[in-house]
C-alpha positions as CSV (number, residue, x, y, z in Angstrom):
1,M,-3.3,21.3,1.5
2,S,-3.0,17.9,-0.2
3,R,-6.0,15.6,-0.5
4,F,-5.6,12.1,0.9
5,Y,-6.6,8.8,-0.6
6,L,-6.8,5.2,0.4
7,Y,-4.6,2.9,-1.6
8,H,-7.0,0.5,-3.3
9,S,-6.4,-1.8,-6.3
10,D,-9.2,-2.2,-8.9
11,N,-9.8,-5.9,-8.1
12,Q,-13.0,-6.0,-10.2
13,N,-11.2,-5.6,-13.5
14,Y,-7.6,-6.5,-12.9
15,E,-5.4,-9.4,-11.7
16,S,-5.1,-10.4,-8.1
17,Y,-2.2,-12.2,-6.4
18,L,-1.4,-13.9,-3.2
19,I,1.8,-15.1,-1.6
20,E,2.7,-18.7,-1.9
21,D,4.7,-19.1,1.3
22,E,3.0,-18.4,4.7
23,S,6.2,-17.1,6.3
24,D,6.6,-14.6,3.5
25,Y,3.0,-13.5,4.1
26,D,3.7,-13.0,7.8
27,T,6.8,-10.9,7.0
28,L,5.0,-8.7,4.5
29,S,1.9,-8.3,6.6
30,F,3.6,-7.0,9.7
31,L,6.0,-4.4,8.4
32,E,6.4,-1.6,10.8
33,G,8.3,1.0,8.8
34,E,11.7,-0.4,9.1
35,R,13.8,-1.6,6.2
36,L,14.2,-5.3,5.7
37,G,17.3,-5.0,3.7
38,N,19.2,-8.3,3.4
39,R,16.6,-10.1,5.5
40,W,14.3,-10.1,2.4
41,N,15.1,-12.9,-0.1
42,G,12.2,-12.4,-2.4
43,A,9.0,-14.3,-2.6
44,I,6.8,-16.1,-5.2
45,I,3.3,-14.8,-5.7
46,E,0.5,-16.7,-7.5
47,L,-2.3,-15.4,-9.6
48,T,-5.7,-15.9,-8.0
49,E,-8.1,-14.3,-10.4
50,K,-7.6,-15.6,-13.9
51,G,-9.2,-13.5,-16.6
52,G,-8.4,-10.2,-15.0
53,L,-6.4,-7.7,-17.0
54,P,-2.7,-7.1,-16.2
55,S,-2.4,-4.2,-13.8
56,D,0.3,-1.8,-12.6
57,F,-1.3,-2.1,-9.1
58,P,-2.6,-5.7,-8.9
59,S,-4.8,-6.6,-6.0
60,F,-2.7,-8.2,-3.2
61,M,-3.6,-10.0,0.0
62,C,-1.9,-7.6,2.4
63,V,-2.1,-3.9,3.2
64,N,1.2,-3.2,1.5
65,P,0.9,-2.2,-2.1
66,L,2.0,-4.4,-5.0
67,L,3.4,-2.6,-8.0
68,S,4.3,-3.9,-11.5
69,E,7.9,-3.4,-12.6
70,R,6.7,-0.6,-14.9
71,A,4.9,1.2,-12.1
72,W,7.9,0.9,-9.8
73,K,10.3,2.3,-12.5
74,T,7.9,5.2,-13.1
75,L,7.2,6.0,-9.5
76,S,10.6,5.2,-7.9
77,P,11.9,8.8,-8.3
78,L,9.0,10.1,-6.2
79,L,8.7,7.2,-3.8
80,S,12.3,5.9,-3.2
81,P,13.0,8.0,-0.1
82,F,9.8,6.9,1.5
83,V,9.5,3.1,0.7
84,E,11.6,0.0,0.3
85,A,10.7,-1.9,-2.8
86,L,10.8,-5.6,-2.0
87,P,11.0,-7.8,-5.1
88,V,8.6,-10.6,-5.7
89,V,8.1,-12.7,-8.8
90,S,5.0,-14.4,-10.1
91,Q,4.8,-18.1,-11.1
92,S,4.8,-16.9,-14.7
93,H,8.1,-15.0,-14.0
94,Q,6.7,-11.5,-14.0
95,H,8.5,-9.1,-11.7
96,F,6.6,-7.0,-9.1
97,Y,7.5,-5.0,-6.0
98,V,5.8,-5.0,-2.6
99,L,6.2,-1.5,-1.1
100,N,7.4,-1.5,2.5
101,V,6.1,1.9,3.5
102,L,8.7,3.6,5.7
103,S,6.8,6.8,6.4
104,I,4.6,6.0,9.4
105,Y,3.2,9.1,11.1
106,D,2.2,9.1,14.7
107,D,-0.6,11.3,15.9
108,I,-2.1,12.3,12.5
109,F,-5.2,10.1,12.6
110,D,-7.8,12.2,14.5
111,T,-9.5,9.7,16.7
112,D,-11.8,12.3,18.1
113,N,-13.3,13.2,14.7
114,S,-13.0,9.9,12.9
115,R,-15.6,7.1,13.1
116,F,-14.0,3.6,13.5
117,S,-14.3,0.2,15.0
118,F,-11.8,-0.9,17.6
119,N,-10.9,-4.5,18.0
120,K,-10.5,-5.2,21.7
121,Y,-8.6,-8.4,21.2
122,S,-5.9,-7.0,18.8
123,K,-6.1,-3.6,20.6
124,S,-6.2,-1.9,17.2
125,I,-8.5,-0.1,14.8
126,S,-10.1,-2.7,12.6
127,S,-12.3,-0.5,10.3
128,V,-12.7,3.2,9.6
129,Y,-16.0,4.7,8.4
130,E,-15.1,8.4,8.5
131,Y,-11.6,9.8,8.2
132,A,-10.3,12.9,9.9
133,F,-6.6,13.9,10.1
134,K,-4.7,16.4,12.1
135,N,-1.1,17.7,12.0
136,T,-1.1,17.1,8.3
137,S,1.7,19.7,7.7
138,S,4.1,17.0,9.0
139,I,3.3,14.7,6.1
140,K,6.1,14.9,3.5
141,S,5.7,11.6,1.8
142,P,3.4,10.8,-1.2
143,I,2.6,7.4,0.3
144,F,2.4,6.9,4.1
145,K,0.7,5.1,6.9
146,A,-0.8,6.4,10.1
147,K,0.4,4.6,13.2
148,E,-3.2,4.1,14.4
149,T,-4.3,2.4,11.2
150,M,-1.1,1.0,9.8
151,W,-2.3,-2.6,9.8
152,I,-5.4,-1.8,7.6
153,H,-4.6,1.2,5.4
154,T,-1.9,2.8,3.2
155,Y,-2.6,6.4,2.3
156,L,-1.7,8.4,-0.8
157,T,-1.4,12.1,-1.6
158,D,-2.3,14.2,-4.7
159,D,1.3,14.0,-5.9
160,F,1.1,10.2,-6.0
161,I,-2.2,10.3,-7.9
162,K,-1.0,12.9,-10.3
163,M,2.1,10.9,-11.3
164,V,0.0,7.7,-11.8
165,K,-2.4,9.6,-14.1
166,E,0.4,11.3,-16.0
167,A,2.2,8.0,-16.6
168,G,-0.9,6.2,-17.7
169,L,-0.5,3.5,-15.1
170,I,-3.6,1.3,-14.7
171,G,-5.4,-0.6,-12.0
172,L,-5.3,1.9,-9.1
173,N,-8.7,2.7,-7.7
174,A,-7.6,5.3,-5.0
175,I,-10.5,6.3,-2.8
176,P,-10.6,10.0,-1.8
177,I,-11.0,10.3,2.0
178,A,-9.9,13.7,3.2
């Protein structure tokens, strides 16, 4: 059985970015596993933490991962069937990709055995303190979301972590959870 990890950028040592345009932020923050295709025209991102080292997985202001061009070229053979890579460019003309995670699994987050906070206003899980999964044999993607936590977490598998390590990609601080 594969181990699961939370996608998390090392924002202590590496660069952080945010989206310049609020409407682009709204689009990227509320992706629901459907391709944007021609509806995505790109976006400009700006560096927020000067002095951080360049990263293949820069910190980004939404739940969807931001990858350097190098990371996308390396990982695309593994990830392409499961994500849509949305191009963005920094103010200094560096190319990055926001991953629109298409693999969203329903009924894998075990609400009976996980500990979490539920936001009654948004009617969604807002924080998770202990993770438990069920029906994990249905997970075929190296990067995925659980429907119950899709607004707060992106999950990774051992295959993703292994490829990152083998390629020497930097800036990912994946947190083992299950």
